[in-house]
N, C-alpha and C positions, 0 to 999 in steps of 0.2 A: 504494500500500500504506500502511495506517495502523498505527502503533505506539501503544501505550498512552502517553498524555501525562504521567501522573504528577502531582506537585504542584509548582507553581511560584508564586512571589510575588516582590514587588519592593520595592526601596528607592526611594521617590518623593521628588523635590524639590518644594518647595511655594511658595516666596516669589516675589512679583512686585513689581518696583520700577519705577514710571513716572517715572524720573529718570535722571540721569547714571550711567553704570556705575561700580561700585566700583573703586578704584584699588589695592586690596591685592593682593599676590601670590597665586598659586594653590596654593602649597605648604601647603595646609591640612592639619589632622589627618585630615580625611576622605579626601583624596587619598593621604596617607601610608599610611593603613590599607588603601586599595584596592591600592596598589602592593605592600605587604607580602603581601596575600592573593594577588595575581597571581603573585608570585615563589614563595611557599611552598605554595600550594594548600592552605592550612589554614583552619579556621574562625576567624573573628574576631568580636569583639563589635561591634555597630553602635549608635551613638548615635541616638536618635530625632530625625530631622531634620524632622519634620512630614509631613503627608499632603496630598493634593489636587493641583491643577494647578500647574505651574510658571509658566504664562501663563494667566490666567483669561479674557482676551478671546479673540475668535474668531481662532484660529491653526491651521487644519487642515492635514493632510498635511505635517508639518514634516520638514525635513532637518537634519542636524547636521554641523558641521565645526569643527575647532579650528585656529586660526592664531596662533602666538606664545602669549601668555598669555590669549587670549580665545576663548571658545566663541561660535559663531554659529549661529543657526537661521533658516531661511527657510520661509515658508508660503504657502498658497493665498490668492489674492485674495479679499477680502471685498466682496461686492456692496454698492454704495452708498457706497464710499470711493474716494478718488482714487489710492490706492496699488495698483500692479499686483502687485508682489511684496513683501510686508512682511518685515521682518527684525528679529531680536532678538539681544541679546548678553548674555554672562555671564562673569565671571572665575572662577567656582567651580562651574559646572554646577548651581547651586541657585537663586540669585537672578538673575532675568532682567529686562532692560530692553528694552521694545519701542521700537525706534528710530523716528524721525520720517521717515526717508528712504525711497526706493523703489529696490530693487535693480535693477529693470528699467523705468526711466522712459519708454523709447521702444521699445515692442514693434515687431517687423517688420510690414511691410505685409500679410502673409498673415493676421495675427491680427485677428479681429473684436473690436475693443476695446469696442464697445457692449454685447457680451454679458457682459462682466466675468467671464470664465471662464478666467483664467490659473491653472492648477492645478499643484500638486505639484512645486515646483522642487527641484533637487538640485545642490549646488555641490561641485566637486571641485578639489583642488590637482593641477596637472600637474607633470611632471618639470622643466620650465623655470621653475617658480615662478609661473606665471600660473594663472588660475582659469577653469574652464568651468562654466557653469550650464546644466542641461537643464531644460526646462519643457514643459507641454502647454497648448494654447489652442484655443478654437473658431476655425474658419477663416472667412474671407470667402467662400470658395467654397461652404461648407456649414456654416452656423452651428450646426447641430444636432450636429456631430461635431468631434472634436479631432484635432490633429496634434502631434507632438513637435518642438520646436525647441531651438536651442542659442545661447548668448551667451558672450562672453569679457570678462575684466577683468584688470587687473594687480593689483588689490586685492580682498581677500576680500569686502568689503561693497559692491563696485561703485562707480559704476554699470556694469552689464554692457551690452555692445554686441552686439546680436543678429546672427546670420547672416541673410541676406536670404530664404532658403528653408528650409522645414522639413527635419528629418533623416528622419523616418518619418511617412508619411501614408497609411496603408491605408484610405482612406475607404470603399471598397467592402466592407470587413470591419467597419466601424463606427468607424474611426479608431484613434488611439493615445493613451494617457495614461500617467501615473505613471512617467516615466523615472528611472533611477537609475544612476549611474556605478559602475564596479567595476574594480579592477586586479588581475589574476591574476599577481602578482609571481613572479619566478624565485628571487631571493635575499632572504630575510627580513631586515628591518632590526632595529634595537634598539627594542623597545616598552616597556622596563622602566618608564620614568618618565613618567606622564601629564602632569607639569608641564613636560617638556622642559628640565629644568634640568641641562644637560650642559655639560661643557667643550668647547672647540672641537675637541679631538682626537677626539670621538665623531662621526666622519663618517658612520656608519651609522644615526644616530638618525632614526627615521621621524617624530618630532615636529618636527624642525627642518631636516632636509635634504630638499629637494624631490625629489631623485633617488630617495630611499627613501620618498617619499610614499605614503600609503594602504597602508603595511605592508611595502614592500620595493622592490627595484630590478629593472629588466628586466621581462620578461613582456609581457603584452598587456592593453590597455584594452578594456573592454566597456561597453555600455549595456544594461540590462534595462528592459523596459517592458511594458505590457499592451495587447493588442489589444482594443478596447472593444466587443466583440461584443454585449454586453447592450444597447447603444444601438440595436441592430437587432432586439431581442427581440420576443417575441409576447405580452407582457403579464405580469400579476402574479397569482399565487395568493395568496389572503388569508393573512396571517400571515408572508409572506416579504419584505415591504418593497415599495418602489416603484421598483425598478431595472429592471423590465421584462423579466426573463429567467427566469421560473419556469413559463411555459406552454410545453408541448411544441409543436414541437421546440426544445429549449434551445440557444441559440447558444454557440459556443466563445468563451472569454475567455482565450486562452493568454498565459502569461508568456514573453516572447521574450528571448533573449540574442543580442546583435548585437556581433561583434568590430569594433573601431575601430582606426584608425591611432594613432600615438603622440600626435597632436594632440588626440585625443578628439572630433574634429569630422568625421571622414571614415570612413564605413562601409568595412570591409575584410574581405570574405568573406561566406559565407552565414550566415543567422540560424539559431538553434536554438530549438525550443520546449522549455521546461523542465518546466512543469506546465500543467494546464488545469482548469477547474472540473469538479466531480463532480456535476453536475446539482443536484437539490434539496438534496443534502447541503451544498452550498456556496451555496444560494439563487441558483444560476446565475452566480456571480461569483467570480473570483480576480483580485486586483489589488494595487497598491502593493508591488512587489517591492523587496527590499533584500538584496544578497548580501554575505557576508563570508567570508574565507578564514582558517582557524585556523592557529596556529603549526605544527600537525601536518599541514598540507596537506589539510584537509577543508573542504568547502564547505557553508555553511549559508545557506539562502534564507528570509528572512522575507517574509511576504505576508499580505494580508487576504482574508477571504471574507465572503460575505453582502452585504446592501445597506447602504450607509453610513448611510441614514436610519432604520434599524431596529435593534431590540435584538439581532438575530442577527449584527451586524457584529463581527468578532473578528480577532485577530492569530494566525497560525499560523506554523509553520516546518517546513522539510524539509531533509534533509542527504544528501550524497553524497560519495564519494571521487573522483568524476569530475565536472568542471565542467559538462559538456554533457549528462549523462544519469544515469539511475538514481537519482532523488531519492525518498527515503523520507519520506512525510509523517507527522507526529507529533501531529496534533490541535491543539487550540487552546492557544496559549501564554498568552493572557489574553483575557477575554471579559466580557460584561455580568455584573456581580456580583463580579468579582475586585476586591477592595479597594474596593468601592463604585463601580467604573467602570461607565459605560454606553456601549455601542457603541464600544469602543476599536478603533482601526485606524490605517492610514497610518503604520506604524512604519518608522523608518530607523535602522540600526545603523552606528556608526562602524567604520572599518577595524580598530580595536583589539579588536573583539569584546567590548566591555564597555559603552560608552556608547550609550544608545538613547533615541530620542524617539518619541512617537506622540500621537495626539489622542483625545479622548473627549468626548461630549456634556456640556456644563456651561454654566450651572447647571441647565437644563431638559433633558428627554429628548426633544428634537424636532429635533436636527441643525441648528438655526438658529445655534447658537454651539457650536463645538467647540474646547475648550481644549487647550493643549499640556501633556503630561506627560513626565517624564523617568524613566528607570530605569537601573540598573546591573546587568548580567548578566556571567556568565563562561562561556566555552565552552572546554573542553579536548577532548582526543581521545576522551573517553568520556562526558562529561556536559555538558549545558547547565544551569548553576546560576545562581541569582539570590539577592541578599541581601534578607532579609525581616525587618522589625521589626514589621509590622502584624499578621501572623497567627501566625507560629510563633517568631519571635525566633531563627532559626537558618538554616543554609544547607541547602537541599534540592537534589536533582539529578534530571535526567531522562536515563535511559540513551539514548545514540545507538546505532545499529546497530553490531554488531561489524565490524571491518575484514575 
């Protein structure tokens, strides 16, 4: 079911620094304004922070995580480079440094490293303070298709040590890509301060206490991913891109939700299909899922539709009161033409339901280089809102379905 999308726009970060990260603290006026808005749910004035990509080099399918005072982003491998999983850092979510290291220097043996198709990493803080990275890669068994793997590290920037076998590998359905971790917490933590500047007595702080990581304590860990059915598709209709799934019969590209044990590495129970492509309306593709749970216990799923190499690629979202069913789709959140974006997709939202990263073609419209953009949104029980200074200079909202 589709609901009217309404008007949405974004506060984009823009600067890129190819140098050492800044050492200043993150308690900037920008963060203070965001924290105030989050607490009061009132309109605030936004200073013009600039527009355009946060990382101008090729950095597609980014994920976002914050550890201590530093933001980290991880992206898809760029063919022709020696780095399997690139990473970047920021102390203020605006100015980013592309690091020289590799988050996954030694892929597992099932990965076809010559294909250079390590895609869409997602890094998650676990309750014990360790980190798990999910990723997808072409396989030695079938280089035309991907499986989802996992790797672990005691530090957020790695290096990550991979498990020897893939987690999800439905090759007969086209493989699996775009994994993303999610924690359906039982007890919400304290989200108030994005800076994590709390006294030690604040033991429920989700920014500093791993037990309350990803928004709260207890509950169940999950991984969402896409079954890459369009890799088995029947070809392309002109105008829909080159992703191979717009000729009937159109293959399924379901977004899967898989429960995991507390280690984030062991599947634990049956999977659930959350959404699937709507044929030509989605150009035969739904992919790049990223789930968040709001303070009001609602679930919002961000995902991309269309072919990544064409103008129809766009970021959508759906919402539900039930984690495993009844997601209402709300149309495109942003798409080609939004604030001069072209083919935006691959969005990842942080557990705080505010900080979001995604990619878009830049500087040319050919998908050969996809820059990383940042945005700040707010999701409460009634609206998904975003801060805009480029179009309207105000705060707009998109109604979510009534409870």
